[in-house]
TILUM-615233 format. One line per field, with one value per residue: residue number from 1; chain; x, y, z of N, C-alpha, C in turn. Coordinates in steps of 0.05 Angstrom, whole numbers. Example, Ala and Ser with C-alpha at 12.3 -4.5 7.8 and 13.67 -1.06 7.14 Angstrom:
BEGIN
n	c(1/2)
chain	c(A/A)
npx	c(264/257)
npy	c(-114/-45)
npz	c(156/142)
capx	c(246/273)
capy	c(-90/-21)
capz	c(156/143)
cpx	c(264/258)
cpy	c(-66/1)
cpz	c(156/157)
***
This chain:
BEGIN
n	c(1/2/3/4/5/6/7/8/9/10/11/12/13/14/15/16/17/18/19/20/21/22/23/24/25/26/27/28/29/30/31/32/33/34/35/36/37/38/39/40/41/42/43/44/45/46/47/48/49/50/51/52/53/54/55/56/57/58/59/60/61/62/63/64/65/66/67/68/69/70/71/72/73/74/75/76/77/78/79/80/81/82/83/84/85/86/87/88/89/90/91/92/93/94/95/96/97/98/99/100/101/102/103/104/105/106/107/108/109/110/111/112/113/114/115/116/117/118/119/120/121/122/123/124/125/126/127/128/129/130/131/132/133/134/135/136/137/138/139/140/141/142/143/144/145/146/147/148/149/150/151/152/153/154/155/156/157/158/159/160/161/162/163/164/165/166/167/168/169/170/171/172/173)
chain	c(A/A/A/A/A/A/A/A/A/A/A/A/A/A/A/A/A/A/A/A/A/A/A/A/A/A/A/A/A/A/A/A/A/A/A/A/A/A/A/A/A/A/A/A/A/A/A/A/A/A/A/A/A/A/A/A/A/A/A/A/A/A/A/A/A/A/A/A/A/A/A/A/A/A/A/A/A/A/A/A/A/A/A/A/A/A/A/A/A/A/A/A/A/A/A/A/A/A/A/A/A/A/A/A/A/A/A/A/A/A/A/A/A/A/A/A/A/A/A/A/A/A/A/A/A/A/A/A/A/A/A/A/A/A/A/A/A/A/A/A/A/A/A/A/A/A/A/A/A/A/A/A/A/A/A/A/A/A/A/A/A/A/A/A/A/A/A/A/A/A/A/A/A)
npx	c(-2390/-2402/-2357/-2319/-2337/-2330/-2276/-2260/-2280/-2251/-2199/-2203/-2214/-2167/-2128/-2146/-2139/-2081/-2064/-2034/-2052/-2020/-2024/-2000/-1988/-1965/-1942/-1961/-1925/-1951/-1983/-1942/-1920/-1960/-1970/-1920/-1920/-1963/-1942/-1897/-1927/-1954/-1912/-1889/-1933/-1940/-1894/-1910/-1952/-1926/-1921/-1881/-1873/-1904/-1875/-1818/-1826/-1833/-1783/-1726/-1688/-1635/-1632/-1612/-1611/-1600/-1591/-1599/-1554/-1482/-1462/-1501/-1511/-1540/-1552/-1607/-1617/-1588/-1613/-1664/-1652/-1635/-1683/-1724/-1735/-1763/-1808/-1830/-1845/-1890/-1887/-1857/-1838/-1860/-1870/-1891/-1910/-1900/-1890/-1873/-1827/-1824/-1788/-1777/-1744/-1726/-1735/-1775/-1769/-1740/-1745/-1730/-1733/-1752/-1768/-1805/-1814/-1852/-1833/-1816/-1768/-1771/-1774/-1754/-1718/-1726/-1699/-1695/-1688/-1722/-1737/-1767/-1782/-1801/-1853/-1864/-1854/-1797/-1765/-1697/-1661/-1653/-1648/-1647/-1650/-1639/-1669/-1638/-1644/-1611/-1594/-1585/-1544/-1491/-1494/-1508/-1465/-1428/-1451/-1445/-1391/-1356/-1374/-1371/-1313/-1300/-1325/-1298/-1248/-1249/-1255/-1206/-1171)
npy	c(125/71/52/62/28/-22/-22/-23/-75/-108/-95/-114/-165/-181/-171/-208/-256/-259/-261/-298/-346/-372/-429/-449/-507/-505/-541/-535/-525/-548/-585/-617/-640/-668/-706/-734/-752/-786/-824/-844/-866/-906/-937/-958/-987/-1025/-1057/-1079/-1111/-1145/-1134/-1135/-1112/-1064/-1041/-1037/-1011/-959/-938/-909/-928/-922/-922/-920/-960/-956/-994/-1016/-1043/-1040/-1064/-1058/-1024/-1014/-1019/-1011/-1059/-1095/-1092/-1110/-1163/-1181/-1174/-1203/-1257/-1250/-1222/-1261/-1300/-1276/-1239/-1183/-1130/-1083/-1018/-965/-899/-848/-793/-743/-704/-662/-634/-584/-568/-508/-512/-551/-603/-640/-671/-678/-718/-733/-784/-812/-876/-933/-999/-1069/-1067/-1035/-964/-927/-888/-858/-831/-795/-782/-759/-755/-718/-740/-737/-723/-760/-780/-808/-852/-840/-845/-876/-881/-921/-921/-946/-920/-900/-894/-840/-854/-907/-917/-930/-986/-1007/-995/-1028/-1077/-1080/-1080/-1123/-1141/-1095/-1089/-1135/-1122/-1072/-1090/-1113/-1071/-1048/-1074)
npz	c(-608/-609/-633/-594/-554/-580/-588/-532/-517/-549/-529/-475/-483/-507/-468/-428/-454/-455/-404/-358/-316/-261/-224/-166/-128/-75/-20/48/110/151/124/101/149/168/129/129/182/178/142/173/216/187/168/215/231/189/198/248/230/198/145/93/42/49/90/72/25/36/45/16/-41/-31/23/94/153/222/272/342/361/359/310/273/220/167/97/55/28/57/107/92/82/132/161/133/149/200/184/149/185/204/244/259/286/338/341/376/369/416/419/371/334/278/227/175/115/79/24/22/12/41/104/174/234/300/346/401/427/446/456/447/472/512/526/470/424/360/303/241/169/116/45/-9/-68/-137/-120/-79/-11/20/64/81/118/181/251/307/376/441/499/555/623/658/711/709/674/687/702/653/623/647/635/581/573/558/508/479/479/449/401/388/378/331/295/298/267)
capx	c(-2393/-2402/-2328/-2304/-2346/-2317/-2247/-2258/-2284/-2227/-2176/-2207/-2212/-2139/-2114/-2154/-2126/-2054/-2059/-2031/-2056/-2006/-2034/-1982/-1999/-1943/-1954/-1955/-1909/-1970/-1992/-1920/-1917/-1983/-1964/-1897/-1931/-1980/-1924/-1882/-1946/-1961/-1889/-1888/-1956/-1930/-1876/-1927/-1968/-1908/-1926/-1857/-1876/-1912/-1852/-1794/-1835/-1832/-1754/-1712/-1670/-1609/-1637/-1595/-1623/-1581/-1603/-1587/-1529/-1461/-1458/-1526/-1510/-1547/-1563/-1637/-1618/-1578/-1634/-1686/-1642/-1638/-1711/-1742/-1746/-1781/-1834/-1839/-1857/-1915/-1884/-1833/-1835/-1883/-1860/-1916/-1899/-1909/-1890/-1855/-1823/-1818/-1775/-1779/-1726/-1738/-1744/-1796/-1764/-1727/-1753/-1720/-1753/-1744/-1793/-1803/-1827/-1853/-1825/-1813/-1745/-1778/-1775/-1734/-1718/-1719/-1694/-1689/-1689/-1741/-1734/-1790/-1774/-1826/-1880/-1867/-1834/-1785/-1745/-1671/-1639/-1668/-1633/-1661/-1634/-1655/-1669/-1628/-1644/-1584/-1588/-1580/-1523/-1469/-1500/-1510/-1438/-1415/-1463/-1436/-1363/-1342/-1382/-1356/-1286/-1296/-1331/-1277/-1222/-1254/-1249/-1177/-1155)
capy	c(111/42/44/63/3/-43/-21/-33/-101/-120/-91/-129/-194/-185/-176/-231/-280/-259/-262/-328/-350/-393/-438/-467/-521/-507/-551/-520/-539/-566/-608/-636/-653/-686/-727/-749/-765/-811/-843/-859/-886/-929/-953/-975/-1005/-1045/-1076/-1095/-1128/-1162/-1126/-1132/-1092/-1039/-1030/-1030/-994/-931/-934/-903/-951/-918/-913/-932/-966/-959/-1007/-1012/-1058/-1026/-1073/-1053/-1000/-1028/-1010/-1023/-1088/-1112/-1092/-1129/-1191/-1188/-1173/-1220/-1282/-1241/-1215/-1287/-1311/-1262/-1222/-1168/-1114/-1064/-992/-947/-871/-832/-766/-740/-677/-663/-609/-585/-548/-485/-519/-567/-629/-656/-670/-695/-722/-750/-797/-830/-901/-955/-1022/-1092/-1065/-1013/-937/-922/-865/-861/-807/-798/-762/-764/-737/-719/-743/-742/-720/-781/-781/-835/-851/-842/-854/-881/-889/-931/-926/-952/-896/-910/-871/-833/-866/-934/-918/-945/-1014/-1013/-993/-1051/-1099/-1083/-1075/-1144/-1140/-1069/-1096/-1153/-1105/-1051/-1102/-1120/-1046/-1040/-1094)
capz	c(-583/-615/-639/-567/-540/-592/-579/-505/-515/-561/-512/-453/-492/-513/-443/-413/-467/-450/-377/-351/-285/-252/-200/-155/-107/-56/5/74/130/166/108/101/173/169/109/141/205/169/130/193/231/169/166/241/231/168/211/268/216/184/117/83/21/61/106/57/3/47/47/-8/-49/-18/52/116/178/241/296/372/362/344/285/257/204/145/73/54/20/83/126/83/85/159/168/120/166/218/166/137/207/210/269/256/311/341/354/378/374/440/411/347/325/250/219/145/103/65/-2/30/1/61/133/195/256/325/359/426/421/463/441/465/487/530/512/451/408/333/288/214/150/91/21/-27/-99/-154/-104/-58/10/24/87/72/141/206/274/329/399/468/517/582/645/668/736/701/655/699/700/625/613/657/621/554/569/544/480/467/477/425/377/382/369/302/281/297/248)
cpx	c(-2391/-2374/-2314/-2312/-2333/-2288/-2244/-2261/-2262/-2203/-2181/-2207/-2181/-2122/-2122/-2143/-2095/-2047/-2058/-2033/-2043/-2016/-2012/-1994/-1974/-1955/-1946/-1938/-1927/-1978/-1969/-1914/-1937/-1978/-1941/-1904/-1948/-1961/-1908/-1901/-1952/-1935/-1884/-1909/-1950/-1913/-1891/-1944/-1953/-1914/-1897/-1856/-1883/-1892/-1831/-1802/-1833/-1802/-1743/-1694/-1643/-1609/-1617/-1612/-1600/-1597/-1589/-1563/-1505/-1456/-1481/-1526/-1515/-1558/-1589/-1633/-1606/-1600/-1658/-1675/-1645/-1666/-1730/-1753/-1767/-1808/-1846/-1853/-1885/-1913/-1858/-1831/-1855/-1870/-1884/-1904/-1915/-1910/-1869/-1854/-1812/-1810/-1772/-1760/-1740/-1750/-1766/-1793/-1747/-1740/-1734/-1737/-1739/-1770/-1786/-1821/-1829/-1851/-1821/-1786/-1749/-1780/-1750/-1735/-1712/-1716/-1687/-1692/-1706/-1735/-1757/-1778/-1799/-1851/-1884/-1845/-1823/-1765/-1718/-1652/-1657/-1647/-1650/-1642/-1650/-1648/-1661/-1629/-1616/-1575/-1580/-1555/-1498/-1471/-1500/-1480/-1422/-1425/-1451/-1406/-1350/-1350/-1372/-1327/-1280/-1303/-1310/-1252/-1225/-1252/-1221/-1159/-1150)
cpy	c(80/34/45/35/-20/-43/-31/-62/-118/-120/-110/-158/-198/-189/-199/-255/-281/-262/-291/-330/-375/-403/-456/-481/-526/-518/-533/-536/-558/-591/-629/-650/-673/-711/-746/-762/-791/-833/-859/-876/-911/-946/-970/-993/-1029/-1066/-1091/-1116/-1146/-1158/-1116/-1109/-1064/-1024/-1019/-1012/-965/-921/-927/-926/-948/-911/-931/-935/-972/-970/-1001/-1026/-1043/-1038/-1069/-1026/-1010/-1012/-1021/-1051/-1105/-1114/-1109/-1156/-1200/-1191/-1195/-1243/-1275/-1235/-1243/-1303/-1299/-1243/-1209/-1153/-1093/-1041/-972/-918/-859/-805/-765/-712/-678/-635/-607/-563/-528/-493/-539/-593/-650/-651/-686/-695/-736/-760/-811/-852/-917/-978/-1044/-1089/-1043/-986/-937/-895/-871/-834/-812/-777/-774/-745/-740/-718/-751/-744/-741/-780/-807/-831/-857/-853/-855/-891/-896/-934/-931/-929/-908/-888/-865/-847/-895/-937/-934/-976/-1021/-1013/-1018/-1075/-1101/-1084/-1098/-1144/-1117/-1077/-1114/-1138/-1086/-1065/-1109/-1095/-1039/-1057/-1082)
cpz	c(-586/-620/-612/-553/-553/-587/-550/-503/-528/-542/-486/-460/-495/-485/-426/-427/-461/-420/-369/-322/-278/-227/-189/-133/-87/-31/29/92/146/153/105/128/177/153/120/165/198/158/150/209/213/167/191/239/210/182/234/254/197/152/104/61/30/76/89/32/11/51/19/-15/-36/13/70/141/200/266/322/377/348/315/264/242/175/122/73/47/41/102/119/88/114/169/157/137/188/205/157/158/216/234/267/284/312/355/353/387/398/433/389/341/295/242/189/135/87/38/0/16/20/89/149/217/279/335/384/420/443/446/456/480/509/516/496/437/381/323/258/195/125/69/4/-56/-115/-139/-84/-39/14/49/76/96/166/227/296/353/425/485/544/601/652/694/732/684/663/695/671/614/623/642/594/550/554/515/468/462/452/399/367/369/341/285/278/280/223)
***
């Protein structure tokens, strides 16, 4: 009986030593959306506080910012150069999210989103893509557009006709 007990203790000890318990810390879709939501809120807040490092630190080194003007398709460094004087004056811009939708890919390392914003230009839409690298989310691509009510679009088309003509002529060269 003592031998059986001893063999049992040895076997249990052996199996307990060989069992590897793998603990994975896989984020949930809800936690990813919460983290991205916080990052985007902080990003907009950094602009409103003219916090240059806080704003551009959330963008990937290869990020793109597309503004409301047809000429505004900037790399991060181009956008930094354009924006620096505004941040240096202590007043960049203030975008306040009204609503936001966030979507996550299966691998949970990319998200894309759209948001409705209140801004100095009135109601705008933003959309973008973030990538998670080395456990940190970074903005890869952001597009800002002015939301124009359908009933007002003809007046806007007329107002920008001359500027569009000049801009398009530079593309055809």
